[in-house]
Gaussian input, Z-matrix of N, CA and C with variables (Angstrom, degrees):
# hf/3-21g

backbone

0 1
 N
 C     1     B1
 C     2     B2     1     A1
 N     3     B3     2     A2     1     D1
 C     4     B4     3     A3     2     D2
 C     5     B5     4     A4     3     D3
 N     6     B6     5     A5     4     D4
 C     7     B7     6     A6     5     D5
 C     8     B8     7     A7     6     D6
 N     9     B9     8     A8     7     D7
 C    10    B10     9     A9     8     D8
 C    11    B11    10    A10     9     D9
 N    12    B12    11    A11    10    D10
 C    13    B13    12    A12    11    D11
 C    14    B14    13    A13    12    D12
 N    15    B15    14    A14    13    D13
 C    16    B16    15    A15    14    D14
 C    17    B17    16    A16    15    D15
 N    18    B18    17    A17    16    D16
 C    19    B19    18    A18    17    D17
 C    20    B20    19    A19    18    D18
 N    21    B21    20    A20    19    D19
 C    22    B22    21    A21    20    D20
 C    23    B23    22    A22    21    D21
 N    24    B24    23    A23    22    D22
 C    25    B25    24    A24    23    D23
 C    26    B26    25    A25    24    D24
 N    27    B27    26    A26    25    D25
 C    28    B28    27    A27    26    D26
 C    29    B29    28    A28    27    D27
 N    30    B30    29    A29    28    D28
 C    31    B31    30    A30    29    D29
 C    32    B32    31    A31    30    D30
 N    33    B33    32    A32    31    D31
 C    34    B34    33    A33    32    D32
 C    35    B35    34    A34    33    D33
 N    36    B36    35    A35    34    D34
 C    37    B37    36    A36    35    D35
 C    38    B38    37    A37    36    D36
 N    39    B39    38    A38    37    D37
 C    40    B40    39    A39    38    D38
 C    41    B41    40    A40    39    D39
 N    42    B42    41    A41    40    D40
 C    43    B43    42    A42    41    D41
 C    44    B44    43    A43    42    D42
 N    45    B45    44    A44    43    D43
 C    46    B46    45    A45    44    D44
 C    47    B47    46    A46    45    D45
 N    48    B48    47    A47    46    D46
 C    49    B49    48    A48    47    D47
 C    50    B50    49    A49    48    D48
 N    51    B51    50    A50    49    D49
 C    52    B52    51    A51    50    D50
 C    53    B53    52    A52    51    D51
 N    54    B54    53    A53    52    D52
 C    55    B55    54    A54    53    D53
 C    56    B56    55    A55    54    D54
 N    57    B57    56    A56    55    D55
 C    58    B58    57    A57    56    D56
 C    59    B59    58    A58    57    D57
 N    60    B60    59    A59    58    D58
 C    61    B61    60    A60    59    D59
 C    62    B62    61    A61    60    D60
 N    63    B63    62    A62    61    D61
 C    64    B64    63    A63    62    D62
 C    65    B65    64    A64    63    D63
 N    66    B66    65    A65    64    D64
 C    67    B67    66    A66    65    D65
 C    68    B68    67    A67    66    D66
 N    69    B69    68    A68    67    D67
 C    70    B70    69    A69    68    D68
 C    71    B71    70    A70    69    D69
 N    72    B72    71    A71    70    D70
 C    73    B73    72    A72    71    D71
 C    74    B74    73    A73    72    D72
 N    75    B75    74    A74    73    D73
 C    76    B76    75    A75    74    D74
 C    77    B77    76    A76    75    D75
 N    78    B78    77    A77    76    D76
 C    79    B79    78    A78    77    D77
 C    80    B80    79    A79    78    D78
 N    81    B81    80    A80    79    D79
 C    82    B82    81    A81    80    D80
 C    83    B83    82    A82    81    D81
 N    84    B84    83    A83    82    D82
 C    85    B85    84    A84    83    D83
 C    86    B86    85    A85    84    D84
 N    87    B87    86    A86    85    D85
 C    88    B88    87    A87    86    D86
 C    89    B89    88    A88    87    D87
 N    90    B90    89    A89    88    D88
 C    91    B91    90    A90    89    D89
 C    92    B92    91    A91    90    D90
 N    93    B93    92    A92    91    D91
 C    94    B94    93    A93    92    D92
 C    95    B95    94    A94    93    D93
 N    96    B96    95    A95    94    D94
 C    97    B97    96    A96    95    D95
 C    98    B98    97    A97    96    D96
 N    99    B99    98    A98    97    D97
 C   100   B100    99    A99    98    D98
 C   101   B101   100   A100    99    D99
 N   102   B102   101   A101   100   D100
 C   103   B103   102   A102   101   D101
 C   104   B104   103   A103   102   D102
 N   105   B105   104   A104   103   D103
 C   106   B106   105   A105   104   D104
 C   107   B107   106   A106   105   D105
 N   108   B108   107   A107   106   D106
 C   109   B109   108   A108   107   D107
 C   110   B110   109   A109   108   D108
 N   111   B111   110   A110   109   D109
 C   112   B112   111   A111   110   D110
 C   113   B113   112   A112   111   D111
 N   114   B114   113   A113   112   D112
 C   115   B115   114   A114   113   D113
 C   116   B116   115   A115   114   D114
 N   117   B117   116   A116   115   D115
 C   118   B118   117   A117   116   D116
 C   119   B119   118   A118   117   D117
 N   120   B120   119   A119   118   D118
 C   121   B121   120   A120   119   D119
 C   122   B122   121   A121   120   D120
 N   123   B123   122   A122   121   D121
 C   124   B124   123   A123   122   D122
 C   125   B125   124   A124   123   D123
 N   126   B126   125   A125   124   D124
 C   127   B127   126   A126   125   D125
 C   128   B128   127   A127   126   D126
 N   129   B129   128   A128   127   D127
 C   130   B130   129   A129   128   D128
 C   131   B131   130   A130   129   D129
 N   132   B132   131   A131   130   D130
 C   133   B133   132   A132   131   D131
 C   134   B134   133   A133   132   D132
 N   135   B135   134   A134   133   D133
 C   136   B136   135   A135   134   D134
 C   137   B137   136   A136   135   D135
 N   138   B138   137   A137   136   D136
 C   139   B139   138   A138   137   D137
 C   140   B140   139   A139   138   D138
 N   141   B141   140   A140   139   D139
 C   142   B142   141   A141   140   D140
 C   143   B143   142   A142   141   D141
 N   144   B144   143   A143   142   D142
 C   145   B145   144   A144   143   D143
 C   146   B146   145   A145   144   D144
 N   147   B147   146   A146   145   D145
 C   148   B148   147   A147   146   D146
 C   149   B149   148   A148   147   D147
 N   150   B150   149   A149   148   D148
 C   151   B151   150   A150   149   D149
 C   152   B152   151   A151   150   D150
 N   153   B153   152   A152   151   D151
 C   154   B154   153   A153   152   D152
 C   155   B155   154   A154   153   D153
 N   156   B156   155   A155   154   D154
 C   157   B157   156   A156   155   D155
 C   158   B158   157   A157   156   D156
 N   159   B159   158   A158   157   D157
 C   160   B160   159   A159   158   D158
 C   161   B161   160   A160   159   D159
 N   162   B162   161   A161   160   D160
 C   163   B163   162   A162   161   D161
 C   164   B164   163   A163   162   D162
 N   165   B165   164   A164   163   D163
 C   166   B166   165   A165   164   D164
 C   167   B167   166   A166   165   D165
 N   168   B168   167   A167   166   D166
 C   169   B169   168   A168   167   D167
 C   170   B170   169   A169   168   D168
 N   171   B171   170   A170   169   D169
 C   172   B172   171   A171   170   D170
 C   173   B173   172   A172   171   D171
 N   174   B174   173   A173   172   D172
 C   175   B175   174   A174   173   D173
 C   176   B176   175   A175   174   D174
 N   177   B177   176   A176   175   D175
 C   178   B178   177   A177   176   D176
 C   179   B179   178   A178   177   D177
 N   180   B180   179   A179   178   D178
 C   181   B181   180   A180   179   D179
 C   182   B182   181   A181   180   D180
 N   183   B183   182   A182   181   D181
 C   184   B184   183   A183   182   D182
 C   185   B185   184   A184   183   D183
 N   186   B186   185   A185   184   D184
 C   187   B187   186   A186   185   D185
 C   188   B188   187   A187   186   D186
 N   189   B189   188   A188   187   D187
 C   190   B190   189   A189   188   D188
 C   191   B191   190   A190   189   D189
 N   192   B192   191   A191   190   D190
 C   193   B193   192   A192   191   D191
 C   194   B194   193   A193   192   D192
 N   195   B195   194   A194   193   D193
 C   196   B196   195   A195   194   D194
 C   197   B197   196   A196   195   D195
 N   198   B198   197   A197   196   D196
 C   199   B199   198   A198   197   D197
 C   200   B200   199   A199   198   D198
 N   201   B201   200   A200   199   D199
 C   202   B202   201   A201   200   D200
 C   203   B203   202   A202   201   D201
 N   204   B204   203   A203   202   D202
 C   205   B205   204   A204   203   D203
 C   206   B206   205   A205   204   D204
 N   207   B207   206   A206   205   D205
 C   208   B208   207   A207   206   D206
 C   209   B209   208   A208   207   D207
 N   210   B210   209   A209   208   D208
 C   211   B211   210   A210   209   D209
 C   212   B212   211   A211   210   D210
 N   213   B213   212   A212   211   D211
 C   214   B214   213   A213   212   D212
 C   215   B215   214   A214   213   D213
 N   216   B216   215   A215   214   D214
 C   217   B217   216   A216   215   D215
 C   218   B218   217   A217   216   D216
 N   219   B219   218   A218   217   D217
 C   220   B220   219   A219   218   D218
 C   221   B221   220   A220   219   D219
 N   222   B222   221   A221   220   D220
 C   223   B223   222   A222   221   D221
 C   224   B224   223   A223   222   D222
 N   225   B225   224   A224   223   D223
 C   226   B226   225   A225   224   D224
 C   227   B227   226   A226   225   D225
 N   228   B228   227   A227   226   D226
 C   229   B229   228   A228   227   D227
 C   230   B230   229   A229   228   D228
 N   231   B231   230   A230   229   D229
 C   232   B232   231   A231   230   D230
 C   233   B233   232   A232   231   D231
 N   234   B234   233   A233   232   D232
 C   235   B235   234   A234   233   D233
 C   236   B236   235   A235   234   D234
 N   237   B237   236   A236   235   D235
 C   238   B238   237   A237   236   D236
 C   239   B239   238   A238   237   D237
 N   240   B240   239   A239   238   D238
 C   241   B241   240   A240   239   D239
 C   242   B242   241   A241   240   D240
 N   243   B243   242   A242   241   D241
 C   244   B244   243   A243   242   D242
 C   245   B245   244   A244   243   D243
 N   246   B246   245   A245   244   D244
 C   247   B247   246   A246   245   D245
 C   248   B248   247   A247   246   D246
 N   249   B249   248   A248   247   D247
 C   250   B250   249   A249   248   D248
 C   251   B251   250   A250   249   D249
 N   252   B252   251   A251   250   D250
 C   253   B253   252   A252   251   D251
 C   254   B254   253   A253   252   D252
 N   255   B255   254   A254   253   D253
 C   256   B256   255   A255   254   D254
 C   257   B257   256   A256   255   D255
 N   258   B258   257   A257   256   D256
 C   259   B259   258   A258   257   D257
 C   260   B260   259   A259   258   D258
 N   261   B261   260   A260   259   D259
 C   262   B262   261   A261   260   D260
 C   263   B263   262   A262   261   D261
 N   264   B264   263   A263   262   D262
 C   265   B265   264   A264   263   D263
 C   266   B266   265   A265   264   D264
 N   267   B267   266   A266   265   D265
 C   268   B268   267   A267   266   D266
 C   269   B269   268   A268   267   D267
 N   270   B270   269   A269   268   D268
 C   271   B271   270   A270   269   D269
 C   272   B272   271   A271   270   D270
 N   273   B273   272   A272   271   D271
 C   274   B274   273   A273   272   D272
 C   275   B275   274   A274   273   D273
 N   276   B276   275   A275   274   D274
 C   277   B277   276   A276   275   D275
 C   278   B278   277   A277   276   D276
 N   279   B279   278   A278   277   D277
 C   280   B280   279   A279   278   D278
 C   281   B281   280   A280   279   D279
 N   282   B282   281   A281   280   D280
 C   283   B283   282   A282   281   D281
 C   284   B284   283   A283   282   D282
 N   285   B285   284   A284   283   D283
 C   286   B286   285   A285   284   D284
 C   287   B287   286   A286   285   D285
 N   288   B288   287   A287   286   D286
 C   289   B289   288   A288   287   D287
 C   290   B290   289   A289   288   D288
 N   291   B291   290   A290   289   D289
 C   292   B292   291   A291   290   D290
 C   293   B293   292   A292   291   D291

   B1=1.4582
   B2=1.5278
   B3=1.3055
   B4=1.4575
   B5=1.5314
   B6=1.3065
   B7=1.4607
   B8=1.5191
   B9=1.3360
   B10=1.4674
   B11=1.5308
   B12=1.3311
   B13=1.4645
   B14=1.5290
   B15=1.3241
   B16=1.4624
   B17=1.5259
   B18=1.3290
   B19=1.4552
   B20=1.5153
   B21=1.3300
   B22=1.4658
   B23=1.5254
   B24=1.3473
   B25=1.4681
   B26=1.5219
   B27=1.3144
   B28=1.4624
   B29=1.5263
   B30=1.3180
   B31=1.4511
   B32=1.5177
   B33=1.3168
   B34=1.4594
   B35=1.5231
   B36=1.3345
   B37=1.4640
   B38=1.5145
   B39=1.3316
   B40=1.4491
   B41=1.5107
   B42=1.3324
   B43=1.4580
   B44=1.5295
   B45=1.3075
   B46=1.4594
   B47=1.5288
   B48=1.3256
   B49=1.4573
   B50=1.5235
   B51=1.3199
   B52=1.4587
   B53=1.5223
   B54=1.3423
   B55=1.4624
   B56=1.5241
   B57=1.3322
   B58=1.4609
   B59=1.5284
   B60=1.3283
   B61=1.4615
   B62=1.5291
   B63=1.3338
   B64=1.4594
   B65=1.5320
   B66=1.3201
   B67=1.4543
   B68=1.5243
   B69=1.3208
   B70=1.4649
   B71=1.5249
   B72=1.3159
   B73=1.4573
   B74=1.5204
   B75=1.3276
   B76=1.4655
   B77=1.5226
   B78=1.3115
   B79=1.4581
   B80=1.5136
   B81=1.3169
   B82=1.4582
   B83=1.5117
   B84=1.3045
   B85=1.4582
   B86=1.5126
   B87=1.3113
   B88=1.4615
   B89=1.5208
   B90=1.3008
   B91=1.4584
   B92=1.5199
   B93=1.2949
   B94=1.4597
   B95=1.5298
   B96=1.2743
   B97=1.4641
   B98=1.5223
   B99=1.3512
   B100=1.4519
   B101=1.5115
   B102=1.3163
   B103=1.4687
   B104=1.5288
   B105=1.3254
   B106=1.4595
   B107=1.5206
   B108=1.3382
   B109=1.4568
   B110=1.5207
   B111=1.3269
   B112=1.4609
   B113=1.5209
   B114=1.3303
   B115=1.4603
   B116=1.5246
   B117=1.3334
   B118=1.4674
   B119=1.5214
   B120=1.3450
   B121=1.4641
   B122=1.5194
   B123=1.3229
   B124=1.4602
   B125=1.5199
   B126=1.3202
   B127=1.4614
   B128=1.5198
   B129=1.3113
   B130=1.4529
   B131=1.5252
   B132=1.3446
   B133=1.4641
   B134=1.5228
   B135=1.3210
   B136=1.4576
   B137=1.5265
   B138=1.3280
   B139=1.4654
   B140=1.5236
   B141=1.3303
   B142=1.4677
   B143=1.5219
   B144=1.3003
   B145=1.4630
   B146=1.5296
   B147=1.3375
   B148=1.4594
   B149=1.5252
   B150=1.3042
   B151=1.4628
   B152=1.5156
   B153=1.3291
   B154=1.4679
   B155=1.5233
   B156=1.3357
   B157=1.4625
   B158=1.5192
   B159=1.3180
   B160=1.4643
   B161=1.5149
   B162=1.3110
   B163=1.4608
   B164=1.5215
   B165=1.3276
   B166=1.4602
   B167=1.5248
   B168=1.3216
   B169=1.4618
   B170=1.5239
   B171=1.3122
   B172=1.4629
   B173=1.5201
   B174=1.3174
   B175=1.4650
   B176=1.5280
   B177=1.3262
   B178=1.4553
   B179=1.5152
   B180=1.3364
   B181=1.4640
   B182=1.5262
   B183=1.3030
   B184=1.4729
   B185=1.5237
   B186=1.3304
   B187=1.4640
   B188=1.5261
   B189=1.3081
   B190=1.4511
   B191=1.5132
   B192=1.3068
   B193=1.4549
   B194=1.5067
   B195=1.3275
   B196=1.4558
   B197=1.5229
   B198=1.3264
   B199=1.4623
   B200=1.5168
   B201=1.3326
   B202=1.4533
   B203=1.5227
   B204=1.3306
   B205=1.4679
   B206=1.5301
   B207=1.3232
   B208=1.4508
   B209=1.5158
   B210=1.3287
   B211=1.4595
   B212=1.5156
   B213=1.3246
   B214=1.4538
   B215=1.5221
   B216=1.3278
   B217=1.4546
   B218=1.5252
   B219=1.3368
   B220=1.4663
   B221=1.5168
   B222=1.3203
   B223=1.4597
   B224=1.5176
   B225=1.3311
   B226=1.4541
   B227=1.5275
   B228=1.3319
   B229=1.4591
   B230=1.5281
   B231=1.3263
   B232=1.4665
   B233=1.5234
   B234=1.3220
   B235=1.4630
   B236=1.5233
   B237=1.3360
   B238=1.4674
   B239=1.5258
   B240=1.3110
   B241=1.4655
   B242=1.5348
   B243=1.3347
   B244=1.4667
   B245=1.5281
   B246=1.3303
   B247=1.4693
   B248=1.5217
   B249=1.3132
   B250=1.4637
   B251=1.5281
   B252=1.3118
   B253=1.4718
   B254=1.5246
   B255=1.3308
   B256=1.4614
   B257=1.5292
   B258=1.3275
   B259=1.4624
   B260=1.5266
   B261=1.3321
   B262=1.4618
   B263=1.5281
   B264=1.3481
   B265=1.4646
   B266=1.5257
   B267=1.3412
   B268=1.4514
   B269=1.5126
   B270=1.3094
   B271=1.4520
   B272=1.5275
   B273=1.3351
   B274=1.4612
   B275=1.5317
   B276=1.3058
   B277=1.4731
   B278=1.5204
   B279=1.3445
   B280=1.4481
   B281=1.5285
   B282=1.3289
   B283=1.4643
   B284=1.5214
   B285=1.3178
   B286=1.4492
   B287=1.5149
   B288=1.2995
   B289=1.4643
   B290=1.5093
   B291=1.3476
   B292=1.4585
   B293=1.4737
   A1=109.58
   A2=116.67
   A3=119.12
   A4=110.00
   A5=116.18
   A6=122.37
   A7=112.50
   A8=118.37
   A9=120.50
   A10=112.68
   A11=118.87
   A12=122.18
   A13=113.10
   A14=116.64
   A15=121.15
   A16=110.09
   A17=116.98
   A18=122.02
   A19=113.41
   A20=117.78
   A21=121.02
   A22=110.32
   A23=117.37
   A24=119.39
   A25=109.97
   A26=116.47
   A27=121.26
   A28=110.12
   A29=115.00
   A30=121.52
   A31=110.65
   A32=115.69
   A33=121.52
   A34=111.14
   A35=117.25
   A36=120.96
   A37=113.36
   A38=118.46
   A39=121.94
   A40=113.95
   A41=117.70
   A42=120.04
   A43=110.26
   A44=116.28
   A45=121.47
   A46=108.61
   A47=115.99
   A48=122.25
   A49=108.02
   A50=116.22
   A51=122.72
   A52=110.63
   A53=117.54
   A54=120.07
   A55=113.43
   A56=118.37
   A57=120.60
   A58=112.35
   A59=117.20
   A60=121.89
   A61=112.96
   A62=117.89
   A63=121.87
   A64=109.09
   A65=117.53
   A66=121.59
   A67=108.99
   A68=116.30
   A69=122.01
   A70=108.79
   A71=116.70
   A72=122.86
   A73=108.68
   A74=115.94
   A75=121.26
   A76=108.47
   A77=115.76
   A78=121.44
   A79=110.59
   A80=116.12
   A81=119.34
   A82=109.33
   A83=115.28
   A84=122.97
   A85=108.76
   A86=115.47
   A87=120.80
   A88=107.82
   A89=115.53
   A90=121.58
   A91=109.22
   A92=116.05
   A93=119.12
   A94=110.66
   A95=114.76
   A96=123.81
   A97=112.16
   A98=117.45
   A99=121.76
   A100=116.21
   A101=118.18
   A102=121.28
   A103=110.08
   A104=116.48
   A105=122.45
   A106=109.36
   A107=115.46
   A108=122.09
   A109=108.20
   A110=117.49
   A111=122.51
   A112=107.80
   A113=116.10
   A114=121.54
   A115=109.18
   A116=116.94
   A117=122.61
   A118=107.55
   A119=115.85
   A120=121.36
   A121=109.06
   A122=115.46
   A123=121.28
   A124=114.56
   A125=117.84
   A126=120.42
   A127=109.89
   A128=116.19
   A129=121.07
   A130=108.49
   A131=118.50
   A132=119.59
   A133=114.24
   A134=117.97
   A135=120.28
   A136=110.38
   A137=117.42
   A138=121.05
   A139=112.43
   A140=117.42
   A141=121.06
   A142=109.03
   A143=116.23
   A144=120.95
   A145=106.86
   A146=115.56
   A147=120.18
   A148=112.10
   A149=117.53
   A150=120.36
   A151=112.32
   A152=116.85
   A153=120.87
   A154=110.70
   A155=116.74
   A156=119.92
   A157=111.05
   A158=116.58
   A159=120.33
   A160=110.25
   A161=117.43
   A162=120.94
   A163=112.21
   A164=117.03
   A165=120.67
   A166=111.34
   A167=117.20
   A168=120.58
   A169=111.28
   A170=117.02
   A171=120.05
   A172=110.97
   A173=116.21
   A174=120.73
   A175=111.08
   A176=116.53
   A177=120.98
   A178=113.90
   A179=116.72
   A180=120.86
   A181=111.92
   A182=117.65
   A183=122.90
   A184=110.45
   A185=114.91
   A186=120.71
   A187=109.17
   A188=115.52
   A189=121.05
   A190=110.49
   A191=116.32
   A192=119.58
   A193=111.98
   A194=115.27
   A195=121.52
   A196=109.55
   A197=115.30
   A198=122.33
   A199=106.23
   A200=116.49
   A201=121.33
   A202=108.46
   A203=117.44
   A204=123.31
   A205=112.42
   A206=118.13
   A207=122.12
   A208=114.25
   A209=117.12
   A210=122.13
   A211=108.89
   A212=116.53
   A213=120.99
   A214=107.68
   A215=116.72
   A216=121.88
   A217=109.10
   A218=115.91
   A219=122.97
   A220=108.01
   A221=117.17
   A222=121.56
   A223=110.57
   A224=116.77
   A225=122.11
   A226=111.69
   A227=116.02
   A228=121.78
   A229=109.05
   A230=116.00
   A231=122.42
   A232=110.22
   A233=117.73
   A234=120.75
   A235=112.58
   A236=117.43
   A237=119.92
   A238=111.39
   A239=116.48
   A240=120.82
   A241=110.73
   A242=116.93
   A243=120.60
   A244=110.74
   A245=117.03
   A246=120.61
   A247=109.84
   A248=117.37
   A249=121.72
   A250=111.32
   A251=117.09
   A252=121.58
   A253=110.54
   A254=117.36
   A255=121.17
   A256=110.92
   A257=117.24
   A258=120.12
   A259=110.93
   A260=117.30
   A261=120.20
   A262=111.96
   A263=116.70
   A264=121.45
   A265=112.48
   A266=117.56
   A267=120.61
   A268=115.17
   A269=119.16
   A270=122.22
   A271=109.33
   A272=118.83
   A273=119.68
   A274=108.24
   A275=116.51
   A276=121.73
   A277=110.13
   A278=115.38
   A279=122.56
   A280=109.14
   A281=114.63
   A282=120.52
   A283=108.20
   A284=115.62
   A285=121.48
   A286=109.22
   A287=116.78
   A288=120.39
   A289=112.98
   A290=115.13
   A291=119.58
   A292=115.76
   D1=154.54
   D2=174.16
   D3=-61.29
   D4=150.63
   D5=-174.71
   D6=-57.37
   D7=-38.33
   D8=-178.19
   D9=-73.48
   D10=-15.06
   D11=179.04
   D12=-104.74
   D13=-9.26
   D14=-176.74
   D15=-76.31
   D16=139.42
   D17=-179.87
   D18=-99.59
   D19=8.19
   D20=-179.67
   D21=-68.19
   D22=144.60
   D23=177.25
   D24=-69.16
   D25=125.23
   D26=-176.53
   D27=-127.18
   D28=148.68
   D29=176.55
   D30=-82.71
   D31=-171.37
   D32=-178.40
   D33=-62.58
   D34=-35.93
   D35=-177.64
   D36=-77.71
   D37=-8.71
   D38=179.49
   D39=96.46
   D40=-4.49
   D41=178.91
   D42=-80.00
   D43=150.92
   D44=-179.99
   D45=-67.51
   D46=129.87
   D47=-178.30
   D48=-129.77
   D49=95.68
   D50=-177.31
   D51=-81.27
   D52=160.42
   D53=178.35
   D54=-55.89
   D55=-36.01
   D56=-178.16
   D57=-66.90
   D58=-14.69
   D59=-179.71
   D60=-97.30
   D61=3.19
   D62=-177.96
   D63=-117.79
   D64=113.83
   D65=178.99
   D66=-81.99
   D67=117.27
   D68=178.58
   D69=-97.37
   D70=131.99
   D71=178.18
   D72=-114.72
   D73=126.90
   D74=178.91
   D75=-108.50
   D76=115.85
   D77=179.48
   D78=-127.04
   D79=-177.93
   D80=178.34
   D81=-130.01
   D82=150.43
   D83=177.88
   D84=-132.13
   D85=147.14
   D86=174.09
   D87=-93.59
   D88=135.75
   D89=178.08
   D90=-110.99
   D91=-174.86
   D92=-178.97
   D93=-62.56
   D94=152.97
   D95=-178.56
   D96=60.74
   D97=24.22
   D98=174.94
   D99=76.61
   D100=11.46
   D101=179.86
   D102=-72.24
   D103=140.96
   D104=178.83
   D105=-104.79
   D106=139.39
   D107=-179.88
   D108=-129.78
   D109=132.67
   D110=173.09
   D111=-86.36
   D112=128.33
   D113=-177.00
   D114=-119.02
   D115=128.04
   D116=177.07
   D117=-108.44
   D118=119.25
   D119=-179.72
   D120=-123.68
   D121=169.59
   D122=176.01
   D123=97.27
   D124=-3.90
   D125=179.53
   D126=-92.05
   D127=139.82
   D128=177.36
   D129=-76.33
   D130=116.96
   D131=-176.07
   D132=-66.58
   D133=-18.81
   D134=-179.97
   D135=-87.55
   D136=-42.25
   D137=-177.53
   D138=-81.59
   D139=-23.41
   D140=-179.71
   D141=-103.82
   D142=144.90
   D143=174.90
   D144=-87.62
   D145=85.85
   D146=-175.60
   D147=-62.16
   D148=-33.09
   D149=178.75
   D150=-63.17
   D151=-43.43
   D152=178.88
   D153=-68.78
   D154=-40.42
   D155=177.01
   D156=-63.51
   D157=-40.81
   D158=177.69
   D159=-59.75
   D160=-44.27
   D161=179.10
   D162=-60.59
   D163=-42.26
   D164=178.67
   D165=-67.29
   D166=-40.12
   D167=179.18
   D168=-67.82
   D169=-41.85
   D170=178.38
   D171=-62.86
   D172=-41.41
   D173=179.32
   D174=-67.90
   D175=-45.40
   D176=-177.72
   D177=-68.88
   D178=-30.38
   D179=-179.30
   D180=-96.76
   D181=-7.03
   D182=-177.59
   D183=53.44
   D184=50.36
   D185=-178.04
   D186=-146.84
   D187=165.21
   D188=176.56
   D189=-82.25
   D190=168.29
   D191=179.34
   D192=-173.51
   D193=174.45
   D194=-178.74
   D195=-155.44
   D196=170.84
   D197=171.73
   D198=-110.24
   D199=124.35
   D200=-176.61
   D201=-135.76
   D202=116.30
   D203=179.36
   D204=56.11
   D205=40.58
   D206=178.72
   D207=77.10
   D208=9.56
   D209=178.28
   D210=-114.43
   D211=145.03
   D212=175.24
   D213=-93.32
   D214=129.21
   D215=179.87
   D216=-120.82
   D217=127.05
   D218=179.10
   D219=-118.75
   D220=134.50
   D221=-179.33
   D222=-68.96
   D223=129.36
   D224=178.62
   D225=97.12
   D226=173.98
   D227=179.66
   D228=-95.27
   D229=96.17
   D230=-177.65
   D231=-125.24
   D232=35.65
   D233=-174.23
   D234=-60.42
   D235=-47.67
   D236=-176.97
   D237=-63.22
   D238=-42.83
   D239=179.74
   D240=-66.97
   D241=-39.00
   D242=178.53
   D243=-63.50
   D244=-42.21
   D245=178.49
   D246=-62.38
   D247=-42.92
   D248=179.58
   D249=-61.38
   D250=-45.16
   D251=-179.87
   D252=-64.59
   D253=-44.36
   D254=179.87
   D255=-63.90
   D256=-38.84
   D257=178.21
   D258=-66.52
   D259=-33.50
   D260=175.90
   D261=-62.70
   D262=-29.09
   D263=178.83
   D264=-88.49
   D265=1.56
   D266=175.99
   D267=96.57
   D268=5.40
   D269=178.21
   D270=-86.09
   D271=134.21
   D272=173.23
   D273=-77.14
   D274=95.08
   D275=-173.33
   D276=-103.08
   D277=146.76
   D278=179.01
   D279=-138.47
   D280=158.75
   D281=172.51
   D282=-77.20
   D283=147.36
   D284=179.62
   D285=-130.56
   D286=144.42
   D287=177.53
   D288=77.14
   D289=-170.56
   D290=-174.93
   D291=-106.14

């Protein structure tokens, strides 16, 4: 199909970028007042539907979340669950940080 009609996930350069080709890293960050946030990085925001992934992660972790600067942020420490959900969608996901 012509590029403008194709529904394949593509990166900025126009090449096909499948979930199996994007390494997702799930880490945690401390925020003000000691709050912990799970952060998922490494996903291409153009080739991945970050909004749909955020919805699945929020539902699976039973927590709130947002997309900030191309990163998915989930309230609380849900790294293991986030990795499991991402792997179910075909992303090679790993834990990051300590």
